[in-house]
N, C-alpha and C positions, 0 to 999 in steps of 0.2 A: 792089473788087478788094483783096486782101491783098497786102501787101510780101513780100519774101524774108524767110523766117524765122518768118513769122506762122502760128500753128495754125489749122488750119480747124476750126471748130466748128458753124457753121450749115449747115443744108441749101443755102443759097443760095452757100456757100462751095465746096461739093462741086460743084453744079451749074456755077457759073462755070468751075472747073478743068476739068470735062469739056468744056464748050461751047468753051473756047478752047486746049483742050489744054495747060494750064499743068502742068508737072511738079510732082509732090509726092514728099516723102521720107517714109517711114514708120518710125516707132520703137516698140518695145516697152519700156517704161521709158526707159532711156537707151541702149539698144542699137538701133543702125540696122539695119533689117530690109530694106528695098527702096527704090527710087526710080524714078519713071517717070511715065507718063500714066495718070490715071483713065479707066476706060471705062464705069462705071456706079457709082451709088451709091443707096441708100435710107437709111431712117431708122436701120438696124441694121448694114448692111455697105457696104463700098465694094470695088470689083473694080479691081485693078491688074495688068495683063498677064496676066489669066486666073485670077488668084488673089484670094480674097474674104478680106478683112480686117475683123473686127468693130470698128466704130467706137468702141465703148466700152471696148475693151481696148487698142487702138493709138492713137497721135498721129500725125496728118496734119500736115505742115509745108509750106508753099508755097515752091516753088523755082523762080520765073520765071527764064528766061535759062539754065536748066541744060542 
């Protein structure tokens, strides 16, 4: 499990957050884009509330307790 503020990088990080409904915050560079629960992820994209985000372009930050 990642702690608050840690970056999701591995497939198992994304799967853990999906399985346990742990919120993530999404950034594009230093700009906050979205926050919520991931619903799906593969090696290229992550889905948050119906929107696909490219995993190589965006940064995903763990936000347990949000």
